[in-house]
C-alpha positions as CSV (number, residue, x, y, z in Angstrom):
1,X,-10.3,-5.5,-14.7
2,X,-9.2,-3.1,-11.9
3,X,-8.6,0.3,-13.4
4,X,-5.2,1.9,-12.7
5,X,-5.0,5.7,-12.1
6,X,-2.5,6.9,-14.6
7,X,-0.4,10.0,-14.8
8,X,-1.4,11.0,-18.3
9,X,-0.9,14.2,-20.2
10,X,-4.0,16.4,-19.9
11,X,-4.9,16.2,-23.6
12,X,-4.9,12.4,-23.5
13,X,-7.1,12.3,-20.4
14,X,-9.5,14.7,-22.0
15,X,-9.7,12.7,-25.2
16,X,-10.3,9.5,-23.4
17,X,-13.1,10.9,-21.2
18,X,-14.7,12.7,-24.0
19,X,-14.8,9.5,-25.9
20,X,-16.6,7.9,-22.9
21,X,-13.9,5.3,-22.4
22,X,-15.4,3.4,-19.4
23,X,-12.2,1.3,-18.9
24,X,-10.5,4.5,-17.7
25,X,-13.4,6.5,-16.5
26,X,-14.7,5.2,-13.1
27,X,-17.8,7.4,-13.4
28,X,-19.0,5.8,-16.6
29,X,-22.5,4.5,-16.3
30,X,-21.6,1.3,-18.2
31,X,-19.0,0.3,-15.7
32,X,-19.6,-3.4,-14.6
33,X,-21.2,-3.9,-11.2
34,X,-19.4,-5.5,-8.4
35,X,-19.9,-9.3,-8.0
36,X,-22.6,-10.1,-5.4
37,X,-21.4,-11.5,-2.1
38,X,-21.5,-15.2,-2.0
39,X,-23.0,-17.2,0.9
40,X,-20.7,-19.5,2.9
41,X,-20.5,-21.4,6.1
42,X,-18.3,-19.3,8.5
43,X,-15.2,-21.1,9.7
44,X,-13.9,-18.2,11.8
45,X,-15.1,-14.9,13.3
46,X,-14.0,-11.4,12.8
47,X,-14.4,-9.6,16.1
48,X,-14.3,-5.8,16.0
49,X,-12.3,-4.8,19.1
50,X,-12.7,-1.0,18.7
51,X,-13.5,1.7,16.2
52,X,-12.6,5.3,15.8
53,X,-12.8,8.0,13.1
54,X,-10.0,10.3,11.9
55,X,-11.7,12.1,8.9
56,X,-12.3,11.4,5.3
57,X,-9.5,10.6,2.8
58,X,-11.0,12.5,-0.1
59,X,-9.0,11.5,-3.2
60,X,-6.0,10.3,-1.2
61,X,-5.3,7.0,0.5
62,X,-4.7,7.0,4.2
63,X,-3.2,3.9,5.8
64,X,-2.8,3.5,9.6
65,X,0.6,2.7,11.1
66,X,1.1,0.2,14.0
67,X,3.9,0.3,16.5
68,X,3.7,-2.2,19.4
69,X,0.0,-1.8,20.6
70,X,-0.4,1.8,19.3
71,X,-2.2,2.6,16.1
72,X,-1.4,6.0,14.4
73,X,-3.8,7.4,11.9
74,X,-4.4,10.6,9.8
75,X,-7.0,12.0,7.6
76,X,-7.2,14.6,4.8
77,X,-8.6,17.4,7.0
78,X,-5.3,17.5,9.0
79,X,-5.9,15.4,12.1
80,X,-3.4,12.8,13.4
81,X,-4.1,10.6,16.3
82,X,-2.6,7.8,18.4
83,X,-4.9,5.0,19.7
84,X,-4.3,2.2,22.1
85,X,-6.9,-0.5,22.6
86,X,-9.5,2.0,21.3
87,X,-8.4,4.7,23.7
88,X,-7.3,8.0,22.2
89,X,-3.9,8.7,23.6
90,X,-3.6,12.0,21.8
91,X,-5.3,13.8,18.8
92,X,-3.9,16.9,17.2
93,X,-4.7,19.1,14.2
94,X,-1.7,19.9,12.0
95,X,-3.3,23.0,10.7
96,X,-3.7,22.0,7.0
97,X,-4.8,19.2,4.7
98,X,-2.8,16.0,4.6
99,X,-2.0,13.7,1.6
100,X,-0.4,10.7,3.2
101,X,-0.9,8.2,6.1
102,X,1.5,8.0,9.0
103,X,5.0,6.6,9.1
104,X,6.5,5.8,12.5
105,X,9.4,4.2,14.3
106,X,7.8,4.4,17.7
107,X,9.5,7.8,18.4
108,X,8.3,9.9,15.6
109,X,4.9,9.9,13.8
110,X,5.4,11.5,10.4
111,X,2.8,12.8,7.9
112,X,2.9,15.0,4.8
113,X,0.7,18.0,4.0
114,X,-0.8,18.6,0.5
115,X,1.6,21.5,0.0
116,X,4.5,19.1,0.3
117,X,5.5,19.9,4.0
118,X,6.7,16.9,6.0
119,X,5.5,17.1,9.6
120,X,7.2,15.1,12.4
121,X,5.3,14.6,15.7
122,X,6.4,13.2,19.0
123,X,4.7,9.9,19.6
124,X,4.4,10.4,23.4
125,X,2.1,13.5,23.2
126,X,1.7,14.5,19.6
127,X,3.7,17.7,19.9
128,X,5.4,18.9,16.8
129,X,9.1,18.2,16.5
130,X,9.8,19.8,13.1
131,X,8.5,20.7,9.7
132,X,10.4,20.4,6.4
133,X,9.1,21.6,3.1
134,X,10.1,19.4,0.2
135,X,8.2,21.0,-2.7
136,X,6.6,17.8,-3.9
137,X,3.4,15.9,-3.6
138,X,3.6,12.8,-1.4
139,X,1.0,10.0,-1.5
140,X,2.6,7.3,0.5
141,X,3.4,7.0,4.2
142,X,7.0,8.0,5.0
143,X,9.5,5.4,6.1
144,X,11.0,6.3,9.5
145,X,14.1,5.1,11.3
146,X,16.3,6.4,14.1
147,X,18.4,8.4,11.6
148,X,16.1,9.0,8.6
149,X,12.7,9.9,7.3
150,X,12.3,8.9,3.7
151,X,9.4,10.2,1.6
152,X,8.4,9.1,-1.9
153,X,7.2,12.0,-4.1
154,X,4.5,11.3,-6.6
155,X,7.1,11.8,-9.4
156,X,8.9,8.8,-7.8
157,X,11.8,10.7,-6.3
158,X,12.9,9.5,-2.9
159,X,13.8,12.3,-0.5
160,X,15.7,11.4,2.7
161,X,15.5,13.8,5.7
162,X,17.3,13.8,9.0
163,X,15.0,12.3,11.7
164,X,16.5,14.8,14.2
165,X,15.6,18.1,12.5
166,X,14.2,17.4,9.0
167,X,17.3,18.7,7.1
168,X,17.7,17.1,3.7
169,X,20.2,14.2,3.5
170,X,19.9,13.0,-0.1
171,X,17.6,12.6,-3.1
172,X,17.4,9.5,-5.3
173,X,16.0,10.0,-8.8
174,X,15.8,7.8,-11.8
175,X,14.3,8.1,-15.3
176,X,10.7,7.1,-15.6
177,X,8.7,6.0,-18.6
178,X,6.1,8.4,-20.1
179,X,3.1,6.6,-18.4
180,X,3.0,5.2,-14.8
181,X,0.5,4.2,-12.2
182,X,-0.3,6.8,-9.6
183,X,1.3,4.9,-6.8
184,X,0.3,5.1,-3.1
185,X,3.0,2.6,-2.1
186,X,5.8,3.6,0.2
187,X,9.3,2.2,0.5
188,X,10.9,-0.3,2.8
189,X,13.7,0.9,5.1
190,X,15.5,-2.3,6.0
191,X,18.7,-1.7,8.0
192,X,21.3,-0.1,5.8
193,X,19.2,-0.3,2.6
194,X,16.1,1.2,1.1
195,X,13.9,-1.0,-1.2
196,X,11.5,0.7,-3.6
197,X,9.5,-0.4,-6.6
198,X,9.5,1.8,-9.7
199,X,7.8,2.2,-13.1
200,X,9.2,0.0,-15.7
201,X,9.2,-3.1,-13.4
202,X,12.3,-2.1,-11.5
203,X,13.0,-2.9,-7.8
204,X,15.8,-0.6,-6.6
205,X,18.1,-1.4,-3.7
206,X,19.5,1.9,-2.4
207,X,22.2,2.8,0.2
208,X,20.4,4.4,3.1
209,X,23.5,6.3,4.2
210,X,23.9,8.3,1.0
211,X,21.1,7.5,-1.5
212,X,23.5,5.7,-3.9
213,X,22.1,2.9,-6.1
214,X,23.4,-0.5,-5.1
215,X,21.5,-2.6,-7.7
216,X,18.2,-2.9,-9.6
217,X,16.2,-6.1,-9.8
218,X,14.0,-6.7,-12.8
219,X,10.5,-7.7,-11.5
220,X,9.0,-7.2,-15.0
221,X,10.0,-6.1,-18.5
222,X,7.6,-3.6,-20.3
223,X,6.0,-5.1,-23.4
224,X,3.6,-3.9,-26.0
225,X,3.3,-1.5,-29.0
226,X,1.9,1.5,-27.1
227,X,3.0,3.3,-24.0
228,X,-0.3,2.2,-22.3
229,X,0.5,-1.4,-23.0
230,X,4.0,-0.9,-21.7
231,X,3.0,0.3,-18.3
232,X,4.7,-2.3,-16.0
233,X,5.0,-0.6,-12.6
234,X,5.9,-2.4,-9.4
235,X,2.7,-2.4,-7.3
236,X,2.6,-2.0,-3.6
237,X,5.5,-2.3,-1.2
238,X,8.2,-5.0,-1.7
239,X,7.9,-7.9,0.8
240,X,11.1,-8.8,2.7
241,X,11.7,-12.3,4.1
242,X,14.6,-13.9,5.8
243,X,16.7,-14.4,2.7
244,X,14.5,-13.0,-0.1
245,X,12.6,-10.0,-1.3
246,X,9.4,-10.3,-3.4
247,X,7.4,-7.9,-5.5
248,X,4.7,-7.9,-8.2
249,X,4.1,-5.5,-11.1
250,X,1.1,-4.3,-13.1
251,X,1.0,-6.0,-16.5
252,X,4.2,-7.8,-15.6
253,X,5.3,-10.5,-13.2
254,X,5.5,-11.5,-9.6
255,X,9.0,-12.5,-8.6
256,X,11.2,-13.3,-5.6
257,X,14.9,-12.6,-5.4
258,X,17.7,-13.9,-3.2
259,X,18.9,-11.0,-1.1
260,X,22.5,-12.3,-0.9
261,X,23.2,-12.1,-4.7
262,X,20.1,-10.6,-6.4
263,X,19.4,-13.8,-8.4
264,X,15.7,-14.6,-9.2
265,X,14.4,-17.5,-7.1
266,X,11.2,-17.7,-9.2
267,X,8.9,-15.5,-11.3
268,X,5.4,-15.8,-12.7
269,X,3.4,-13.8,-15.2
270,X,1.0,-11.6,-13.2
271,X,-0.7,-8.2,-13.1
272,X,-1.5,-6.4,-9.9
273,X,-2.0,-2.8,-9.0
274,X,-2.2,-3.3,-5.2
275,X,0.6,-5.7,-4.3
276,X,1.3,-8.8,-2.3
277,X,2.1,-10.4,1.0
278,X,4.2,-13.4,1.9
279,X,5.0,-15.8,4.7
280,X,7.2,-18.9,4.9
281,X,4.7,-21.0,2.9
282,X,2.7,-18.8,0.6
283,X,2.9,-15.7,-1.5
284,X,-0.5,-14.0,-1.7
285,X,-1.4,-11.6,-4.6
286,X,-4.5,-9.7,-5.5
287,X,-4.6,-9.4,-9.3
288,X,-6.1,-6.7,-11.4
289,X,-9.3,-8.7,-11.9
290,X,-9.7,-8.8,-8.1
291,X,-8.9,-12.5,-7.7
292,X,-6.7,-13.5,-4.8
293,X,-4.0,-16.0,-5.5
294,X,-1.9,-18.1,-3.3
295,X,1.5,-19.2,-4.7
296,X,4.0,-21.6,-3.2
297,X,6.6,-19.3,-1.6
298,X,9.5,-21.5,-2.6
299,X,8.6,-22.2,-6.2
300,X,5.9,-19.7,-7.3
301,X,3.6,-22.6,-8.2
302,X,-0.2,-21.9,-8.0
303,X,-1.8,-23.3,-4.8
304,X,-5.3,-21.8,-5.0
305,X,-7.3,-18.9,-6.5
306,X,-10.4,-17.1,-5.0
307,X,-12.1,-15.2,-7.8
308,X,-15.6,-14.6,-6.3
309,X,-14.7,-10.9,-5.5
310,X,-14.6,-9.7,-9.1
311,X,-14.9,-6.0,-9.6
312,X,-15.0,-5.3,-5.9
313,X,-11.7,-3.4,-5.9
314,X,-10.0,-5.8,-3.5
315,X,-7.2,-4.5,-1.4
316,X,-3.7,-5.8,-1.0
317,X,-3.9,-9.1,0.9
318,X,-2.6,-9.5,4.5
319,X,-1.7,-12.9,6.1
320,X,-3.0,-13.1,9.7
321,X,-2.3,-16.5,11.2
322,X,-4.3,-19.1,9.3
323,X,-6.2,-16.5,7.3
324,X,-5.8,-14.0,4.4
325,X,-7.5,-10.6,5.0
326,X,-8.7,-8.3,2.2
327,X,-11.0,-5.3,2.1
328,X,-13.3,-4.1,-0.7
329,X,-15.1,-1.1,-2.2
330,X,-18.2,-1.5,-0.1
331,X,-16.4,-1.6,3.2
332,X,-16.5,-5.4,3.7
333,X,-13.6,-7.2,5.3
334,X,-13.1,-10.8,4.1
335,X,-11.2,-13.5,5.8
336,X,-10.1,-16.4,3.5
337,X,-8.6,-19.7,4.6
338,X,-4.8,-19.4,4.1
339,X,-4.7,-23.1,3.1
340,X,-7.6,-23.3,0.6
341,X,-8.8,-19.7,-0.2
342,X,-12.3,-20.6,0.9
343,X,-14.3,-17.8,2.6
344,X,-14.0,-18.1,6.4
345,X,-15.5,-14.9,7.7
346,X,-16.9,-11.5,6.6
347,X,-17.7,-8.3,8.4
348,X,-18.5,-4.8,7.3
349,X,-16.3,-2.2,8.8
350,X,-18.3,0.6,7.3
351,X,-20.0,1.8,4.1
352,X,-16.9,3.4,2.6
353,X,-14.3,1.7,0.5
354,X,-11.3,0.0,2.1
355,X,-8.6,0.9,-0.4
356,X,-5.6,1.2,1.9
357,X,-3.7,-1.9,2.9
358,X,-4.9,-3.8,6.0
359,X,-2.1,-3.5,8.6
360,X,-1.2,-6.2,11.2
361,X,-1.9,-5.5,14.8
362,X,-1.2,-7.8,17.8
363,X,-3.7,-10.7,17.7
364,X,-5.3,-9.2,14.6
365,X,-5.2,-6.3,12.1
366,X,-6.6,-2.8,11.6
367,X,-8.2,-1.3,8.5
368,X,-9.0,2.4,7.6
369,X,-11.9,3.2,5.2
370,X,-12.0,6.1,2.9
371,X,-14.5,7.8,5.2
372,X,-12.0,7.7,8.0
373,X,-13.4,4.8,10.1
374,X,-10.6,2.9,11.7
375,X,-11.5,-0.6,12.9
376,X,-9.3,-3.0,14.8
377,X,-10.2,-6.7,14.4
378,X,-9.3,-10.0,16.0
379,X,-9.6,-13.2,14.1
380,X,-11.1,-16.1,16.1
């Protein structure tokens, strides 16, 4: 089972580690080994188009951002860069350590420092446009639009800043349960609304203009006798379709809702700590046992399951044409058949874990490993 990183009180953490609880201690010697890679007959080819390095992630998770043909990436040591077809357009040092990947709208590239300072860069040349201290840890890439930059603090507050000068516009805050996953998931800024998953299985729909709550959708309902059993956080970013929004929760459910009225279209018992992807035919989910599932997008019925990657800390799935892309803890990128879940291709991007989400890029996708290697692939 994939181990969640929990915000626990220090005494509880100390007690668990002192007791040698391997289920919560990733350094325990008794931790099960990753499943060996299976042999298969390739049905496709993963072609590395280019590779670059931006610096190690350390204990953060850095995800690249794509706008048109440009890839924006950042690393913990403070560097931010823009790449096009493997060529470095610009590369700058922000002067301090960073804690989040890049958010962009094609005009601004926005990152956050470990001291809680939001830094906005001009995408043309990397020059600094503004800095705004928010006094909070940020783990997820900011959401950026013409008017707003929205950052998600690690305590699950949403802080909206003016995209023009970084001045604060509004703060959205809700009550959280005592325990929650340490989430690296950002928010979706979709026109006039913000969509964000929260602890307790809630998917909030927020007015982007003023931060007011429009509605909350119940992805999952916490269950269990203990606080640990009742952790039911929405995992990953919500997925928005033409008329629906979908999300999945840890120890909870996967569900899709009608965006016109908020009614549930379907829901299924599920547990994921990394999230899901969706297209017109399938909803793809990586569960907390590292199995990848395809569900019928209209009904939620199971279509296939690929469970040969057990204990490999499989990433959030990404649908790329006829294939489903996932990364793992040994730096392998796997392409599964979208129709059957069978292995179609495999390449190793590097020796470091791929824990951040794969990101779509024209004619392919891009991944960033924990060591800072950024690799752009094409699927053939």
